[in-house]
LOMI-779022 format. One record per residue (C-alpha): residue number from 1; residue in three letters; chain; x negated, y, z. Coordinates in steps of 0.001 Angstrom, whole numbers. Layout:
// LOMI-779022
k=NUM	r=ALA	c=A	east=X	north=Y	up=Z $
...
***
This chain:
// LOMI-779022
k=1	r=MET	c=A	east=23117	north=18272	up=3253 $
k=2	r=LYS	c=A	east=23385	north=22563	up=3017 $
k=3	r=LEU	c=A	east=23024	north=22022	up=-700 $
k=4	r=LEU	c=A	east=25601	north=19380	up=-806 $
k=5	r=LEU	c=A	east=28120	north=21671	up=1221 $
k=6	r=LEU	c=A	east=27552	north=24852	up=-817 $
k=7	r=SER	c=A	east=27745	north=22647	up=-4150 $
k=8	r=ILE	c=A	east=31595	north=21328	up=-2828 $
k=9	r=LEU	c=A	east=32681	north=24602	up=-1467 $
k=10	r=ILE	c=A	east=31171	north=26197	up=-5267 $
k=11	r=ALA	c=A	east=33443	north=23566	up=-6734 $
k=12	r=ALA	c=A	east=36362	north=24096	up=-4316 $
k=13	r=THR	c=A	east=36345	north=27828	up=-5368 $
k=14	r=VAL	c=A	east=36514	north=27795	up=-8988 $
k=15	r=GLN	c=A	east=38738	north=24482	up=-8819 $
k=16	r=ALA	c=A	east=41407	north=27482	up=-6798 $
k=17	r=GLU	c=A	east=40549	north=29815	up=-9372 $
k=18	r=ASP	c=A	east=41233	north=28266	up=-11803 $
k=19	r=PHE	c=A	east=44622	north=26969	up=-10566 $
k=20	r=GLN	c=A	east=45714	north=30250	up=-10228 $
k=21	r=ASP	c=A	east=45231	north=31226	up=-13212 $
k=22	r=LYS	c=A	east=46301	north=28470	up=-15198 $
k=23	r=LEU	c=A	east=49894	north=29053	up=-12657 $
k=24	r=GLN	c=A	east=49824	north=33099	up=-13884 $
k=25	r=LYS	c=A	east=49521	north=32026	up=-16982 $
k=26	r=LEU	c=A	east=52219	north=29526	up=-17619 $
k=27	r=LEU	c=A	east=54853	north=32660	up=-15725 $
k=28	r=ILE	c=A	east=53816	north=34391	up=-18177 $
k=29	r=GLU	c=A	east=54204	north=32611	up=-21165 $
k=30	r=ALA	c=A	east=57151	north=30581	up=-19693 $
k=31	r=ARG	c=A	east=60110	north=29554	up=-22050 $
k=32	r=PRO	c=A	east=63940	north=29451	up=-20960 $
k=33	r=GLY	c=A	east=65188	north=26783	up=-18888 $
k=34	r=GLN	c=A	east=61305	north=25206	up=-18466 $
k=35	r=VAL	c=A	east=60586	north=23910	up=-15279 $
k=36	r=ILE	c=A	east=57002	north=24950	up=-13757 $
k=37	r=GLU	c=A	east=55635	north=23191	up=-11457 $
k=38	r=ILE	c=A	east=53503	north=23889	up=-8286 $
k=39	r=PRO	c=A	east=51471	north=20070	up=-7660 $
k=40	r=GLU	c=A	east=51321	north=18530	up=-4408 $
k=41	r=GLY	c=A	east=47772	north=20117	up=-2030 $
k=42	r=LYS	c=A	east=46998	north=23728	up=-615 $
k=43	r=PHE	c=A	east=46171	north=26384	up=-3227 $
k=44	r=ASN	c=A	east=44251	north=29859	up=-2577 $
k=45	r=ILE	c=A	east=45832	north=32147	up=-4187 $
k=46	r=ASN	c=A	east=44118	north=35691	up=-4376 $
k=47	r=LYS	c=A	east=46493	north=38500	up=-6441 $
k=48	r=GLN	c=A	east=50144	north=38786	up=-6900 $
k=49	r=LEU	c=A	east=52070	north=36374	up=-9718 $
k=50	r=ASN	c=A	east=54313	north=37761	up=-11803 $
k=51	r=LEU	c=A	east=57512	north=36390	up=-13472 $
k=52	r=MET	c=A	east=59144	north=38043	up=-16346 $
k=53	r=VAL	c=A	east=61098	north=35303	up=-17885 $
k=54	r=ASP	c=A	east=64602	north=34196	up=-17568 $
k=55	r=GLY	c=A	east=66216	north=30967	up=-16914 $
k=56	r=VAL	c=A	east=62349	north=29399	up=-15122 $
k=57	r=THR	c=A	east=62491	north=27009	up=-12507 $
k=58	r=ILE	c=A	east=59255	north=27404	up=-10036 $
k=59	r=LYS	c=A	east=59079	north=23400	up=-7866 $
k=60	r=GLY	c=A	east=56786	north=21849	up=-5735 $
k=61	r=LYS	c=A	east=56403	north=18790	up=-4225 $
k=62	r=GLY	c=A	east=58192	north=19156	up=-1098 $
k=63	r=ILE	c=A	east=58146	north=22098	up=1539 $
k=64	r=ASP	c=A	east=54350	north=21134	up=3568 $
k=65	r=LYS	c=A	east=53847	north=19362	up=504 $
k=66	r=SER	c=A	east=53053	north=22647	up=-2178 $
k=67	r=ILE	c=A	east=51432	north=25142	up=-92 $
k=68	r=LEU	c=A	east=50590	north=28557	up=-1836 $
k=69	r=SER	c=A	east=47820	north=30674	up=882 $
k=70	r=PHE	c=A	east=48023	north=34364	up=-60 $
k=71	r=LYS	c=A	east=45657	north=34805	up=3136 $
k=72	r=GLY	c=A	east=42640	north=36399	up=390 $
k=73	r=GLN	c=A	east=45056	north=38130	up=-1260 $
k=74	r=LYS	c=A	east=42735	north=41841	up=-2822 $
k=75	r=GLN	c=A	east=45362	north=42547	up=-5656 $
k=76	r=GLY	c=A	east=49293	north=43126	up=-5723 $
k=77	r=ALA	c=A	east=51543	north=43667	up=-2625 $
k=78	r=GLU	c=A	east=54134	north=40251	up=-3227 $
k=79	r=GLY	c=A	east=53579	north=36750	up=-3697 $
k=80	r=PHE	c=A	east=55800	north=36432	up=-6451 $
k=81	r=SER	c=A	east=56979	north=39499	up=-8502 $
k=82	r=VAL	c=A	east=60716	north=38765	up=-9894 $
k=83	r=THR	c=A	east=62103	north=40700	up=-12490 $
k=84	r=ALA	c=A	east=63740	north=37857	up=-14857 $
k=85	r=ASN	c=A	east=67682	north=36360	up=-14635 $
k=86	r=ASN	c=A	east=68963	north=33302	up=-14177 $
k=87	r=VAL	c=A	east=65179	north=32150	up=-12083 $
k=88	r=THR	c=A	east=65438	north=28661	up=-9473 $
k=89	r=PHE	c=A	east=62272	north=28775	up=-6735 $
k=90	r=GLU	c=A	east=62406	north=25068	up=-4353 $
k=91	r=ASP	c=A	east=60261	north=22650	up=-2536 $
k=92	r=PHE	c=A	east=57386	north=24720	up=-1304 $
k=93	r=THR	c=A	east=55628	north=26818	up=799 $
k=94	r=VAL	c=A	east=53929	north=30406	up=374 $
k=95	r=GLN	c=A	east=51801	north=31782	up=3036 $
k=96	r=ASP	c=A	east=50250	north=34495	up=3956 $
k=97	r=MET	c=A	east=50443	north=37654	up=1620 $
k=98	r=LYS	c=A	east=49565	north=41178	up=1793 $
k=99	r=GLY	c=A	east=53206	north=41953	up=1919 $
k=100	r=ASP	c=A	east=55944	north=39723	up=856 $
k=101	r=GLY	c=A	east=56757	north=36478	up=68 $
k=102	r=ILE	c=A	east=59329	north=36424	up=-2483 $
k=103	r=LYS	c=A	east=60594	north=39399	up=-3874 $
k=104	r=ILE	c=A	east=63271	north=39296	up=-7216 $
k=105	r=THR	c=A	east=64655	north=42905	up=-8425 $
k=106	r=ARG	c=A	east=67395	north=43995	up=-10687 $
k=107	r=SER	c=A	east=68410	north=40372	up=-11793 $
k=108	r=GLN	c=A	east=71733	north=38105	up=-11524 $
k=109	r=GLY	c=A	east=71444	north=34102	up=-10922 $
k=110	r=ILE	c=A	east=68997	north=33975	up=-8084 $
k=111	r=THR	c=A	east=68437	north=29957	up=-6452 $
k=112	r=ILE	c=A	east=65803	north=30385	up=-3628 $
k=113	r=ARG	c=A	east=66288	north=26612	up=-1992 $
k=114	r=ARG	c=A	east=63765	north=24230	up=649 $
k=115	r=MET	c=A	east=61455	north=27589	up=296 $
k=116	r=LYS	c=A	east=58730	north=28005	up=3133 $
k=117	r=VAL	c=A	east=58020	north=31322	up=3237 $
k=118	r=GLU	c=A	east=55241	north=32241	up=6577 $
k=119	r=TRP	c=A	east=52303	north=34294	up=7796 $
k=120	r=THR	c=A	east=50198	north=32089	up=10217 $
k=121	r=ASN	c=A	east=49193	north=34871	up=12359 $
k=122	r=GLY	c=A	east=52754	north=34648	up=14164 $
k=123	r=PRO	c=A	east=54585	north=38228	up=14579 $
k=124	r=ASP	c=A	east=51810	north=41233	up=13476 $
k=125	r=VAL	c=A	east=52260	north=44617	up=12646 $
k=126	r=THR	c=A	east=50451	north=44175	up=9771 $
k=127	r=ASN	c=A	east=52039	north=40406	up=8659 $
k=128	r=GLY	c=A	east=54415	north=41545	up=4907 $
k=129	r=GLY	c=A	east=57930	north=43387	up=5804 $
k=130	r=TYR	c=A	east=59952	north=40324	up=3920 $
k=131	r=GLY	c=A	east=59254	north=36979	up=3084 $
k=132	r=LEU	c=A	east=62460	north=36248	up=1059 $
k=133	r=TYR	c=A	east=63415	north=39493	up=-435 $
k=134	r=PRO	c=A	east=65755	north=40266	up=-3526 $
k=135	r=VAL	c=A	east=66968	north=43428	up=-3817 $
k=136	r=MET	c=A	east=69356	north=44994	up=-6434 $
k=137	r=CYS	c=A	east=70323	north=41912	up=-7152 $
k=138	r=LYS	c=A	east=74071	north=39693	up=-8364 $
k=139	r=ASP	c=A	east=74667	north=36064	up=-7274 $
k=140	r=VAL	c=A	east=72238	north=35402	up=-4827 $
k=141	r=LEU	c=A	east=72175	north=31565	up=-3532 $
k=142	r=ILE	c=A	east=69188	north=31107	up=-230 $
k=143	r=GLU	c=A	east=69682	north=27312	up=1169 $
k=144	r=ASP	c=A	east=68164	north=25247	up=3544 $
k=145	r=SER	c=A	east=65240	north=27481	up=4001 $
k=146	r=ILE	c=A	east=62338	north=28394	up=6240 $
k=147	r=VAL	c=A	east=61136	north=31688	up=7240 $
k=148	r=SER	c=A	east=59338	north=33132	up=9934 $
k=149	r=GLY	c=A	east=56828	north=36309	up=10454 $
k=150	r=ALA	c=A	east=58170	north=38768	up=8817 $
k=151	r=SER	c=A	east=57987	north=43297	up=9990 $
k=152	r=ASP	c=A	east=61421	north=43803	up=8656 $
k=153	r=ALA	c=A	east=63563	north=40326	up=7832 $
k=154	r=GLY	c=A	east=62799	north=37079	up=7047 $
k=155	r=ILE	c=A	east=65937	north=36819	up=4818 $
k=156	r=TYR	c=A	east=66448	north=40188	up=3589 $
k=157	r=VAL	c=A	east=69222	north=41022	up=544 $
k=158	r=GLY	c=A	east=69892	north=44574	up=106 $
k=159	r=GLN	c=A	east=71850	north=46713	up=-2694 $
k=160	r=SER	c=A	east=72632	north=43124	up=-4151 $
k=161	r=LYS	c=A	east=76778	north=41054	up=-4967 $
k=162	r=ASN	c=A	east=77570	north=38341	up=-4352 $
k=163	r=ILE	c=A	east=75678	north=35989	up=-1806 $
k=164	r=ILE	c=A	east=75378	north=33308	up=4 $
k=165	r=ILE	c=A	east=73033	north=32869	up=2707 $
k=166	r=ARG	c=A	east=73822	north=28918	up=4815 $
k=167	r=ASN	c=A	east=71494	north=26085	up=5977 $
k=168	r=ASN	c=A	east=68623	north=28382	up=6874 $
k=169	r=GLU	c=A	east=66264	north=29126	up=9986 $
k=170	r=ALA	c=A	east=64524	north=31751	up=10618 $
k=171	r=PHE	c=A	east=62660	north=32852	up=13852 $
k=172	r=HIS	c=A	east=59848	north=34676	up=15129 $
k=173	r=ASN	c=A	east=60542	north=37737	up=12342 $
k=174	r=VAL	c=A	east=61910	north=41961	up=13585 $
k=175	r=ALA	c=A	east=65171	north=40894	up=12590 $
k=176	r=GLY	c=A	east=65840	north=37219	up=11807 $
k=177	r=ILE	c=A	east=68053	north=37689	up=8336 $
k=178	r=GLU	c=A	east=69424	north=41116	up=6959 $
k=179	r=VAL	c=A	east=72113	north=41470	up=5277 $
k=180	r=GLU	c=A	east=71626	north=45670	up=4210 $
k=181	r=ASN	c=A	east=74211	north=47753	up=1194 $
k=182	r=SER	c=A	east=75425	north=44847	up=-427 $
k=183	r=ILE	c=A	east=78986	north=43388	up=-1196 $
k=184	r=ASP	c=A	east=80586	north=40217	up=-1343 $
k=185	r=ALA	c=A	east=78079	north=38516	up=1838 $
k=186	r=ASP	c=A	east=78741	north=34864	up=3539 $
k=187	r=VAL	c=A	east=76241	north=34102	up=5644 $
k=188	r=TYR	c=A	east=76854	north=30818	up=7678 $
k=189	r=ASP	c=A	east=75707	north=27368	up=9164 $
k=190	r=ASN	c=A	east=71591	north=29286	up=9747 $
k=191	r=TYR	c=A	east=69877	north=28655	up=12573 $
k=192	r=VAL	c=A	east=68661	north=31843	up=13502 $
k=193	r=HIS	c=A	east=66367	north=31780	up=16822 $
k=194	r=ASP	c=A	east=63312	north=34445	up=18373 $
k=195	r=ASN	c=A	east=63951	north=36553	up=16470 $
k=196	r=THR	c=A	east=63777	north=40910	up=17606 $
k=197	r=GLY	c=A	east=66931	north=40722	up=16421 $
k=198	r=GLY	c=A	east=69267	north=37141	up=14920 $
k=199	r=ILE	c=A	east=71256	north=38583	up=12195 $
k=200	r=LEU	c=A	east=71751	north=42208	up=11033 $
k=201	r=VAL	c=A	east=74360	north=43495	up=8916 $
k=202	r=PHE	c=A	east=73556	north=47055	up=7708 $
k=203	r=ASP	c=A	east=74493	north=49771	up=5655 $
k=204	r=MET	c=A	east=72063	north=52895	up=5066 $
k=205	r=PRO	c=A	east=72018	north=56420	up=3470 $
k=206	r=ASP	c=A	east=70738	north=56804	up=-152 $
k=207	r=LEU	c=A	east=70814	north=53527	up=-1488 $
k=208	r=THR	c=A	east=72697	north=52853	up=-4682 $
k=209	r=ILE	c=A	east=75200	north=51311	up=-3143 $
k=210	r=TYR	c=A	east=77775	north=51244	up=383 $
k=211	r=GLY	c=A	east=77951	north=47860	up=2006 $
k=212	r=GLU	c=A	east=81049	north=46124	up=2822 $
k=213	r=LYS	c=A	east=82982	north=42860	up=2737 $
k=214	r=SER	c=A	east=80114	north=40505	up=4740 $
k=215	r=ARG	c=A	east=81593	north=36938	up=7033 $
k=216	r=VAL	c=A	east=79333	north=35821	up=9180 $
k=217	r=PHE	c=A	east=80008	north=32759	up=10354 $
k=218	r=ARG	c=A	east=78773	north=28929	up=11761 $
k=219	r=ASN	c=A	east=75231	north=30306	up=12847 $
k=220	r=ARG	c=A	east=72985	north=29315	up=16084 $
k=221	r=LEU	c=A	east=72164	north=32845	up=17698 $
k=222	r=TYR	c=A	east=69804	north=31968	up=19871 $
k=223	r=HIS	c=A	east=66974	north=33386	up=22759 $
k=224	r=ASN	c=A	east=66574	north=36454	up=19936 $
k=225	r=ASN	c=A	east=64748	north=38209	up=22593 $
k=226	r=LEU	c=A	east=61017	north=39055	up=21116 $
k=227	r=SER	c=A	east=58987	north=42421	up=20943 $
k=228	r=ASN	c=A	east=59581	north=44288	up=18169 $
k=229	r=PHE	c=A	east=56889	north=44470	up=16225 $
k=230	r=ALA	c=A	east=57639	north=46705	up=13221 $
k=231	r=PRO	c=A	east=56547	north=50259	up=12861 $
k=232	r=SER	c=A	east=58208	north=52391	up=15290 $
k=233	r=THR	c=A	east=59299	north=54616	up=11608 $
k=234	r=ASN	c=A	east=61415	north=51723	up=10176 $
k=235	r=SER	c=A	east=64916	north=51598	up=10621 $
k=236	r=VAL	c=A	east=64390	north=48140	up=12043 $
k=237	r=GLY	c=A	east=62682	north=49917	up=14834 $
k=238	r=ASP	c=A	east=65303	north=50996	up=15765 $
k=239	r=VAL	c=A	east=67148	north=46924	up=16593 $
k=240	r=PRO	c=A	east=66627	north=45725	up=20489 $
k=241	r=ALA	c=A	east=64872	north=43380	up=21207 $
k=242	r=GLY	c=A	east=67291	north=40373	up=23168 $
k=243	r=THR	c=A	east=69795	north=41538	up=20181 $
k=244	r=GLY	c=A	east=71931	north=38273	up=18596 $
k=245	r=LEU	c=A	east=73921	north=39913	up=15819 $
k=246	r=MET	c=A	east=73977	north=43549	up=14843 $
k=247	r=VAL	c=A	east=76102	north=45899	up=12636 $
k=248	r=THR	c=A	east=75474	north=49083	up=11503 $
k=249	r=ALA	c=A	east=78072	north=51105	up=9621 $
k=250	r=ASN	c=A	east=79206	north=48964	up=7964 $
k=251	r=ARG	c=A	east=82688	north=47995	up=6116 $
k=252	r=PHE	c=A	east=84909	north=45006	up=6342 $
k=253	r=VAL	c=A	east=82801	north=42547	up=8785 $
k=254	r=GLU	c=A	east=83925	north=38989	up=9599 $
k=255	r=VAL	c=A	east=82474	north=37903	up=12737 $
k=256	r=PHE	c=A	east=83541	north=34380	up=13494 $
k=257	r=GLU	c=A	east=82907	north=30626	up=14800 $
k=258	r=ASN	c=A	east=78654	north=31891	up=15896 $
k=259	r=ASP	c=A	east=77360	north=30870	up=18718 $
k=260	r=PHE	c=A	east=75520	north=33007	up=20750 $
k=261	r=SER	c=A	east=73221	north=32123	up=23254 $
k=262	r=GLN	c=A	east=70135	north=34233	up=25852 $
k=263	r=ASN	c=A	east=69746	north=36878	up=23845 $
k=264	r=LYS	c=A	east=68757	north=39525	up=26051 $
k=265	r=THR	c=A	east=70413	north=42612	up=25261 $
k=266	r=SER	c=A	east=73515	north=41694	up=23794 $
k=267	r=HIS	c=A	east=74932	north=39484	up=21664 $
k=268	r=ILE	c=A	east=76809	north=41711	up=19558 $
k=269	r=ILE	c=A	east=75534	north=45385	up=19073 $
k=270	r=LEU	c=A	east=78026	north=47321	up=17286 $
k=271	r=VAL	c=A	east=77270	north=51130	up=16087 $
k=272	r=SER	c=A	east=77407	north=54082	up=13560 $
k=273	r=TYR	c=A	east=73996	north=55074	up=11801 $
k=274	r=MET	c=A	east=74341	north=58151	up=14129 $
k=275	r=ILE	c=A	east=73154	north=56360	up=16867 $
k=276	r=THR	c=A	east=69624	north=56552	up=14946 $
k=277	r=GLY	c=A	east=69532	north=60566	up=15225 $
k=278	r=ARG	c=A	east=68211	north=60384	up=11527 $
k=279	r=ASP	c=A	east=69780	north=63125	up=10006 $
k=280	r=ILE	c=A	east=71737	north=62036	up=6686 $
k=281	r=ASP	c=A	east=71682	north=64115	up=2878 $
k=282	r=ASP	c=A	east=74062	north=61574	up=1613 $
k=283	r=GLU	c=A	east=77718	north=63742	up=1052 $
k=284	r=ASN	c=A	east=79147	north=59594	up=101 $
k=285	r=TYR	c=A	east=78002	north=57756	up=2782 $
k=286	r=ASN	c=A	east=80367	north=56507	up=5691 $
k=287	r=PRO	c=A	east=78526	north=56121	up=9155 $
k=288	r=PHE	c=A	east=81473	north=54385	up=10349 $
k=289	r=PRO	c=A	east=81544	north=50470	up=11394 $
k=290	r=GLU	c=A	east=85039	north=50202	up=10524 $
k=291	r=GLY	c=A	east=87442	north=47218	up=9534 $
k=292	r=ILE	c=A	east=85336	north=44786	up=11614 $
k=293	r=PHE	c=A	east=86741	north=41533	up=12812 $
k=294	r=ILE	c=A	east=85265	north=39524	up=15796 $
k=295	r=TYR	c=A	east=87258	north=36451	up=17128 $
k=296	r=ASN	c=A	east=86204	north=32206	up=18179 $
k=297	r=ASN	c=A	east=83523	north=32819	up=18703 $
k=298	r=THR	c=A	east=81130	north=31397	up=22337 $
k=299	r=TYR	c=A	east=79325	north=33200	up=24025 $
k=300	r=SER	c=A	east=76273	north=32537	up=26770 $
k=301	r=GLU	c=A	east=73626	north=33234	up=29174 $
k=302	r=GLY	c=A	east=73073	north=36873	up=26772 $
k=303	r=GLY	c=A	east=72490	north=40777	up=29007 $
k=304	r=PHE	c=A	east=70132	north=39254	up=31425 $
k=305	r=ASP	c=A	east=66983	north=41821	up=31298 $
k=306	r=PRO	c=A	east=67393	north=44830	up=28032 $
k=307	r=GLU	c=A	east=64949	north=45865	up=25948 $
k=308	r=GLY	c=A	east=64138	north=48623	up=22703 $
k=309	r=GLY	c=A	east=62691	north=48473	up=19863 $
k=310	r=SER	c=A	east=59491	north=49684	up=18282 $
k=311	r=SER	c=A	east=61464	north=53076	up=18017 $
k=312	r=GLU	c=A	east=61365	north=55892	up=20953 $
k=313	r=ILE	c=A	east=64871	north=56358	up=20404 $
k=314	r=SER	c=A	east=65277	north=52694	up=20832 $
k=315	r=ARG	c=A	east=64038	north=52630	up=23708 $
k=316	r=ASP	c=A	east=65595	north=55208	up=25043 $
k=317	r=LEU	c=A	east=69051	north=54502	up=24905 $
k=318	r=ILE	c=A	east=68215	north=51387	up=26473 $
k=319	r=GLU	c=A	east=66117	north=52764	up=29497 $
k=320	r=VAL	c=A	east=69950	north=55323	up=30001 $
k=321	r=LEU	c=A	east=72317	north=51893	up=29489 $
k=322	r=ARG	c=A	east=69908	north=49854	up=32346 $
k=323	r=ASP	c=A	east=70420	north=53196	up=34650 $
k=324	r=SER	c=A	east=74585	north=53674	up=34343 $
k=325	r=LEU	c=A	east=75383	north=49409	up=33513 $
k=326	r=PRO	c=A	east=75763	north=46837	up=35452 $
k=327	r=LEU	c=A	east=73762	north=43866	up=34259 $
k=328	r=PRO	c=A	east=74208	north=41772	up=32224 $
k=329	r=PHE	c=A	east=75048	north=44199	up=29268 $
k=330	r=PRO	c=A	east=78495	north=42853	up=28357 $
k=331	r=ASP	c=A	east=78248	north=40217	up=24812 $
k=332	r=ILE	c=A	east=80199	north=42703	up=22600 $
k=333	r=ILE	c=A	east=78556	north=46938	up=23403 $
k=334	r=TYR	c=A	east=80169	north=49562	up=20831 $
k=335	r=ASP	c=A	east=79286	north=52565	up=21003 $
k=336	r=GLY	c=A	east=82440	north=54220	up=20003 $
k=337	r=SER	c=A	east=82384	north=55697	up=17113 $
k=338	r=PHE	c=A	east=84977	north=56809	up=14320 $
k=339	r=ASN	c=A	east=85940	north=58833	up=11601 $
k=340	r=THR	c=A	east=88034	north=61849	up=12881 $
k=341	r=ASP	c=A	east=88943	north=61807	up=9197 $
k=342	r=ILE	c=A	east=90778	north=59152	up=8517 $
k=343	r=LEU	c=A	east=93064	north=59073	up=11639 $
k=344	r=GLU	c=A	east=97033	north=59090	up=10439 $
k=345	r=ASN	c=A	east=98686	north=60025	up=13480 $
k=346	r=GLY	c=A	east=95871	north=60178	up=15955 $
k=347	r=LYS	c=A	east=95131	north=56818	up=15549 $
k=348	r=ILE	c=A	east=92800	north=54564	up=13221 $
k=349	r=PRO	c=A	east=94464	north=53023	up=9668 $
k=350	r=LYS	c=A	east=94857	north=49467	up=11104 $
k=351	r=HIS	c=A	east=92918	north=48025	up=8047 $
k=352	r=LEU	c=A	east=90100	north=49518	up=9798 $
k=353	r=ARG	c=A	east=90092	north=48993	up=13073 $
k=354	r=ILE	c=A	east=87913	north=47134	up=15316 $
k=355	r=CYS	c=A	east=89874	north=43415	up=16095 $
k=356	r=ILE	c=A	east=88154	north=41341	up=19040 $
k=357	r=LYS	c=A	east=89872	north=38099	up=19409 $
k=358	r=ASP	c=A	east=87624	north=36375	up=22211 $
k=359	r=LYS	c=A	east=87151	north=36014	up=25833 $
k=360	r=ALA	c=A	east=84167	north=37825	up=25962 $
k=361	r=SER	c=A	east=82371	north=40343	up=28334 $
k=362	r=PHE	c=A	east=83184	north=43945	up=26373 $
k=363	r=ILE	c=A	east=82256	north=47515	up=27016 $
k=364	r=ASN	c=A	east=82795	north=50965	up=24372 $
k=365	r=LEU	c=A	east=80905	north=52855	up=25000 $
k=366	r=ASP	c=A	east=82115	north=56259	up=24053 $
k=367	r=ALA	c=A	east=79210	north=57995	up=23464 $
k=368	r=PHE	c=A	east=79903	north=60171	up=20723 $
k=369	r=SER	c=A	east=82793	north=62340	up=23261 $
k=370	r=ARG	c=A	east=82855	north=64887	up=24352 $
k=371	r=ASP	c=A	east=84154	north=63642	up=28127 $
k=372	r=SER	c=A	east=82265	north=60165	up=28124 $
k=373	r=SER	c=A	east=84687	north=57470	up=29511 $
k=374	r=PRO	c=A	east=82763	north=53799	up=29051 $
k=375	r=SER	c=A	east=85481	north=50932	up=28606 $
k=376	r=THR	c=A	east=85886	north=47601	up=28878 $
k=377	r=ASP	c=A	east=88675	north=47038	up=28114 $
k=378	r=LEU	c=A	east=88823	north=45235	up=25062 $
k=379	r=ILE	c=A	east=93103	north=46069	up=25281 $
k=380	r=PRO	c=A	east=92699	north=48333	up=22446 $
k=381	r=PHE	c=A	east=90635	north=46162	up=20314 $
k=382	r=ASN	c=A	east=93491	north=43540	up=20543 $
k=383	r=CYS	c=A	east=94609	north=43118	up=17384 $
k=384	r=GLU	c=A	east=93359	north=40850	up=13643 $
k=385	r=LEU	c=A	east=92964	north=41838	up=10583 $
k=386	r=GLU	c=A	east=93611	north=40455	up=6894 $
k=387	r=LYS	c=A	east=90913	north=37476	up=6448 $
k=388	r=LEU	c=A	east=88069	north=38089	up=3719 $
k=389	r=PRO	c=A	east=88062	north=35287	up=866 $
k=390	r=GLU	c=A	east=85129	north=32948	up=-7 $
k=391	r=ILE	c=A	east=81932	north=33793	up=-1808 $
k=392	r=SER	c=A	east=81001	north=31586	up=-5032 $
k=393	r=ILE	c=A	east=78550	north=31268	up=-6876 $
k=394	r=LEU	c=A	east=78962	north=29593	up=-10419 $
***
């Protein structure tokens, strides 16, 4: 019996290695327009898979039918590393990568649909940072996919242009969905729950482009109360557990028709990069949130148990706020920052204002004033901005 079992295990191992080698060979020898099929079954992969050929589709038999497991990964950091244009991933699962799930770099025309990326051990600091990870790309569509367990962001699009992220589910990540230093993004109809922070729209210094013009709408952001398990030195380590949506130093962001519920710190947080306490060496970087328009959202049961992130400054800030503010925290928290260099006759130009047209509780912390005087008055923010255009990908 033991010899029979050993034979079966050896045969299974050889079969898995044969599949892995065949798949990598197909990726290397692929031609534009080719469809590479992942058959039904679960296959163990122990090294990173690379694609450098344009116009290739990688397609499985179904999101829970074709599974690539990288649990025993020995070579490379990513599951898939892609440097090619007009690439499509659809209908299969990748799990337990040593690093990121699917990383796509400097590419144009990316479609990811009906994919699952997961770390099966649940939230853990040892998990890879990103699930779906296009960076420095153009024309990115991510839809109908599921991501869980990422120690940074489940769905992350960075330094990219012309982006649609829709109809996805993200849970048990530090950030469910993150759009960072990107231009022209539509993030909508996603179910984002049980992360540390639901959706992040960030702009960071020292990157290739600066972020602006994102629309976040019709998303369900529920119960994003997971303790922050990112390394404390990562920027996402600053995100307080219990954050629905966080906008940091981004411009022209439109937030509307979202449903926020049971996010225990605050449903929406608007802050400048300066709140992190980190130095800024990028002389062209604008650290302030500007041109933010929030309207027609719904809010329920938030701010009931505020908690900091994994970084010390985040924990300290929430502790200070807990000592100074009553519970529950307001639906919308704004740090009060603005760029004094842009004032016209002592006022912020109309197109750069923060405008809120919601029935929501609110506080302006006025955190950077010498004579700090937090205010819950929404009247100064009762304004409207020109709406952003819809993103399309041809």
